[in-house]
Backbone as a chain_set.jsonl record, in Angstrom:
{"seq": "MSLKEQFEAAVAASKQLPERPDNMTLLKLYALYKQGSAGDVEGSRPGFTDMVGRAKFDAWAGLKGTSQDEAQQQYIDLIDSLK", "coords": {"N": [[90.127, 145.729, 107.68], [92.994, 147.449, 106.721], [96.25, 146.472, 105.437], [98.234, 148.186, 106.371], [97.003, 149.25, 108.672], [96.726, 146.899, 110.156], [99.409, 146.32, 110.526], [100.244, 148.521, 112.084], [98.685, 148.003, 114.342], [99.851, 145.613, 115.14], [102.391, 146.518, 115.804], [101.775, 148.062, 118.048], [100.79, 145.992, 119.653], [103.118, 144.59, 120.036], [104.413, 145.816, 122.084], [103.121, 144.921, 124.274], [103.487, 142.252, 124.782], [103.23, 139.038, 126.387], [105.633, 137.974, 127.413], [109.134, 138.802, 127.193], [110.608, 138.452, 124.032], [113.249, 136.227, 122.795], [116.662, 137.216, 121.961], [117.263, 136.738, 119.217], [114.736, 136.64, 118.06], [113.893, 139.203, 118.65], [115.668, 140.655, 117.051], [114.774, 139.83, 114.541], [112.169, 140.872, 114.59], [112.825, 143.609, 114.713], [114.167, 143.951, 112.237], [112.135, 143.262, 110.395], [110.263, 145.236, 111.049], [111.651, 147.597, 110.368], [112.104, 147.148, 107.613], [109.482, 146.973, 106.763], [108.528, 149.515, 107.334], [110.388, 151.418, 106.398], [111.647, 150.411, 104.151], [114.31, 149.127, 102.028], [117.539, 148.768, 103.592], [119.727, 151.517, 104.201], [122.751, 153.465, 104.005], [125.885, 153.114, 105.811], [127.437, 150.205, 107.243], [127.55, 149.839, 110.765], [130.465, 150.417, 112.854], [133.031, 148.13, 114.126], [133.063, 148.265, 116.922], [130.485, 148.816, 117.678], [128.508, 146.605, 118.406], [125.791, 145.921, 118.788], [124.405, 147.711, 117.097], [125.521, 146.874, 114.715], [124.586, 144.23, 114.516], [121.841, 144.731, 114.285], [121.821, 146.184, 111.879], [122.789, 144.214, 110.101], [120.738, 142.284, 110.301], [118.578, 143.703, 109.249], [119.594, 144.286, 106.696], [119.61, 141.749, 105.66], [117.069, 141.388, 104.747], [116.884, 142.727, 102.415], [115.389, 143.705, 99.402], [112.975, 142.546, 99.959], [109.542, 143.215, 99.755], [107.779, 146.052, 101.117], [105.146, 145.541, 101.881], [105.156, 142.742, 102.103], [107.025, 142.41, 104.181], [105.658, 143.725, 106.235], [103.458, 141.984, 106.537], [104.764, 139.645, 107.375], [105.77, 140.57, 109.808], [103.391, 141.045, 111.223], [102.393, 138.399, 111.335], [104.424, 137.194, 112.86], [104.234, 138.569, 115.322], [101.639, 137.788, 116.035], [102.122, 135.065, 116.491], [103.603, 135.201, 118.789], [101.938, 136.003, 120.778]], "CA": [[91.278, 146.481, 108.143], [94.053, 147.422, 105.719], [97.528, 145.907, 105.885], [98.914, 149.235, 107.147], [96.347, 149.304, 109.983], [97.092, 145.667, 110.859], [100.815, 146.487, 110.888], [100.286, 149.459, 113.209], [98.118, 147.298, 115.496], [100.864, 144.641, 115.568], [103.452, 147.287, 116.466], [101.242, 148.375, 119.379], [100.717, 144.729, 120.393], [104.484, 144.134, 120.351], [104.813, 146.439, 123.352], [102.328, 144.312, 125.343], [103.624, 140.795, 124.741], [103.255, 138.468, 127.738], [107.026, 137.869, 127.861], [110.11, 139.368, 126.259], [111.163, 137.438, 123.126], [114.706, 136.072, 122.843], [117.37, 138.219, 121.167], [117.151, 136.467, 117.778], [113.381, 137.043, 117.666], [113.877, 140.667, 118.691], [116.357, 141.124, 115.844], [113.873, 139.573, 113.41], [111.117, 141.888, 114.689], [113.421, 144.896, 114.349], [114.43, 143.968, 110.8], [110.849, 143.297, 109.688], [109.669, 146.552, 111.277], [112.374, 148.588, 109.567], [111.841, 146.869, 106.202], [108.075, 147.275, 106.514], [108.225, 150.936, 107.473], [111.329, 152.288, 105.691], [112.17, 149.8, 102.935], [115.665, 148.575, 102.094], [118.523, 149.436, 104.435], [120.594, 152.493, 103.556], [123.847, 153.898, 104.855], [126.985, 152.171, 105.973], [127.376, 149.283, 108.381], [128.241, 150.385, 111.941], [131.812, 149.916, 113.103], [133.253, 146.908, 114.903], [132.81, 148.468, 118.349], [129.028, 148.92, 117.886], [128.026, 145.258, 118.084], [124.33, 145.907, 118.712], [124.055, 148.397, 115.855], [125.968, 146.016, 113.623], [123.647, 143.102, 114.437], [120.584, 145.271, 113.755], [122.048, 146.502, 110.474], [122.899, 142.953, 109.358], [119.411, 141.661, 110.254], [117.776, 144.489, 108.306], [120.176, 144.101, 105.365], [119.235, 140.412, 105.223], [115.725, 141.449, 104.14], [116.949, 143.591, 101.231], [114.628, 143.191, 98.272], [111.639, 142.154, 100.413], [108.639, 144.358, 99.634], [107.297, 146.567, 102.399], [103.915, 144.824, 102.213], [105.523, 141.396, 102.546], [107.659, 142.548, 105.485], [104.603, 144.052, 107.195], [102.677, 140.778, 106.782], [105.602, 138.752, 108.182], [105.807, 141.156, 111.148], [102.074, 140.761, 111.821], [102.343, 136.959, 111.612], [105.349, 136.887, 113.959], [103.633, 139.098, 116.558], [100.509, 136.889, 116.364], [102.65, 133.802, 117.016], [104.205, 135.442, 120.108], [100.881, 136.358, 121.757]], "C": [[92.393, 146.338, 107.1], [95.336, 146.834, 106.31], [98.271, 146.909, 106.772], [98.324, 149.318, 108.563], [96.684, 148.064, 110.813], [98.534, 145.744, 111.361], [100.949, 147.401, 112.108], [99.728, 148.816, 114.484], [99.128, 146.279, 116.04], [102.021, 145.334, 116.275], [103.013, 147.633, 117.888], [101.203, 147.113, 120.242], [102.104, 144.236, 120.804], [104.971, 144.694, 121.686], [104.093, 145.81, 124.547], [102.387, 142.788, 125.312], [103.733, 140.241, 126.156], [104.679, 138.276, 128.292], [107.946, 138.382, 126.77], [110.662, 138.255, 125.366], [112.682, 137.342, 123.268], [115.351, 137.052, 121.853], [117.244, 137.992, 119.655], [115.763, 136.88, 117.263], [113.264, 138.564, 117.671], [114.557, 141.258, 117.462], [115.467, 140.956, 114.614], [112.734, 140.603, 113.405], [111.624, 143.257, 114.243], [113.577, 144.996, 112.84], [113.133, 144.05, 110.005], [110.17, 144.655, 109.848], [110.325, 147.598, 110.377], [112.098, 148.401, 108.075], [110.407, 147.255, 105.856], [107.75, 148.752, 106.574], [109.137, 151.834, 106.637], [111.85, 151.706, 104.382], [113.59, 149.3, 103.138], [116.603, 149.443, 102.93], [119.377, 150.385, 103.606], [121.705, 152.858, 104.522], [124.896, 152.818, 104.993], [126.819, 151.354, 107.244], [128.127, 149.895, 109.566], [129.595, 149.715, 112.167], [131.857, 148.715, 114.037], [132.891, 147.071, 116.38], [131.322, 148.578, 118.679], [128.383, 147.585, 117.515], [126.507, 145.185, 117.946], [123.87, 146.555, 117.401], [124.399, 147.567, 114.635], [125.005, 144.84, 113.423], [122.313, 143.562, 113.854], [120.706, 145.558, 112.262], [122.067, 145.23, 109.631], [121.547, 142.263, 109.217], [118.525, 142.38, 109.235], [118.281, 144.282, 106.881], [119.82, 142.727, 104.794], [117.874, 140.368, 104.55], [115.7, 142.305, 102.875], [116.223, 142.93, 100.068], [113.234, 142.715, 98.648], [110.732, 143.38, 100.322], [108.168, 144.796, 101.022], [106.028, 145.832, 102.823], [104.221, 143.428, 102.748], [106.154, 141.429, 103.942], [106.618, 142.862, 106.56], [103.793, 142.807, 107.538], [103.467, 139.785, 107.645], [105.693, 139.243, 109.624], [104.51, 140.836, 111.898], [101.984, 139.298, 112.231], [103.236, 136.59, 112.796], [104.795, 137.371, 115.293], [102.475, 138.198, 116.996], [101.003, 135.588, 116.978], [103.241, 133.961, 118.421], [103.171, 135.748, 121.183], [100.491, 135.166, 122.595]], "O": [[92.692, 145.231, 106.653], [95.479, 146.717, 107.527], [98.859, 146.539, 107.788], [99.065, 149.443, 109.537], [96.9, 148.159, 112.021], [98.846, 145.298, 112.466], [101.679, 147.089, 113.049], [100.24, 149.058, 115.577], [99.246, 146.104, 117.253], [102.571, 144.799, 117.238], [103.799, 147.509, 118.827], [101.543, 147.157, 121.424], [102.243, 143.541, 121.81], [105.838, 144.109, 122.334], [104.407, 146.12, 125.696], [101.458, 142.113, 125.757], [104.275, 140.908, 127.037], [104.9, 138.403, 129.496], [107.595, 138.399, 125.59], [111.131, 137.233, 125.867], [113.324, 138.252, 123.793], [114.667, 137.641, 121.015], [117.13, 138.954, 118.896], [115.639, 137.408, 116.158], [112.613, 139.144, 116.802], [114.082, 142.244, 116.897], [115.415, 141.833, 113.752], [112.377, 141.14, 112.356], [110.953, 143.971, 113.498], [113.178, 145.987, 112.229], [113.037, 144.819, 109.048], [109.571, 145.168, 108.903], [109.644, 148.379, 109.712], [111.883, 149.376, 107.355], [110.147, 147.799, 104.783], [106.799, 149.204, 105.936], [108.71, 152.906, 106.206], [112.436, 152.433, 103.579], [114.027, 149.076, 104.267], [116.481, 150.668, 102.973], [119.71, 150.096, 102.457], [121.609, 152.589, 105.719], [124.809, 151.754, 104.379], [126.148, 151.768, 108.19], [129.228, 150.417, 109.39], [129.829, 148.59, 111.724], [130.857, 148.34, 114.649], [132.457, 146.111, 117.018], [130.939, 148.447, 119.841], [127.787, 147.449, 116.447], [125.994, 144.469, 117.086], [123.037, 145.997, 116.687], [123.665, 147.555, 113.646], [124.656, 144.502, 112.292], [121.721, 142.867, 113.028], [119.817, 145.223, 111.479], [121.439, 145.17, 108.574], [121.231, 141.72, 108.159], [117.814, 141.743, 108.457], [117.482, 144.121, 105.959], [119.739, 142.564, 103.577], [117.561, 139.403, 103.852], [114.632, 142.577, 102.326], [116.419, 141.748, 99.788], [112.396, 142.499, 97.772], [111.111, 144.465, 100.763], [108.163, 144.01, 101.97], [105.856, 145.531, 104.004], [103.619, 142.985, 103.726], [105.856, 140.581, 104.783], [106.686, 142.328, 107.668], [103.469, 142.588, 108.705], [102.904, 139.157, 108.541], [105.694, 138.44, 110.557], [104.534, 140.413, 113.053], [101.551, 138.986, 113.341], [102.856, 135.774, 113.635], [104.877, 136.655, 116.292], [102.341, 137.881, 118.178], [100.371, 135.059, 117.892], [103.367, 132.984, 119.158], [103.493, 135.751, 122.371], [99.625, 135.278, 123.462]]}, "num_chains": 1, "name": "protein.A"}
């Protein structure tokens, strides 16, 4: 199975986890997913009133420079650890 197929399987598995991860883990999953599927963050940081959007942006921006393959592998590993 290719890395891309493993990544897609992990994304599907993320929707069927036995329990909802804590917010910090969810942010990490979001950032790894975005980095693995879209690459480095683009655009401007959301405004002060959008705290959720700001947290997501910051988490994704923290992975800037990480290759998409590396981010996909980290996402797969994190999902496996949550099963």
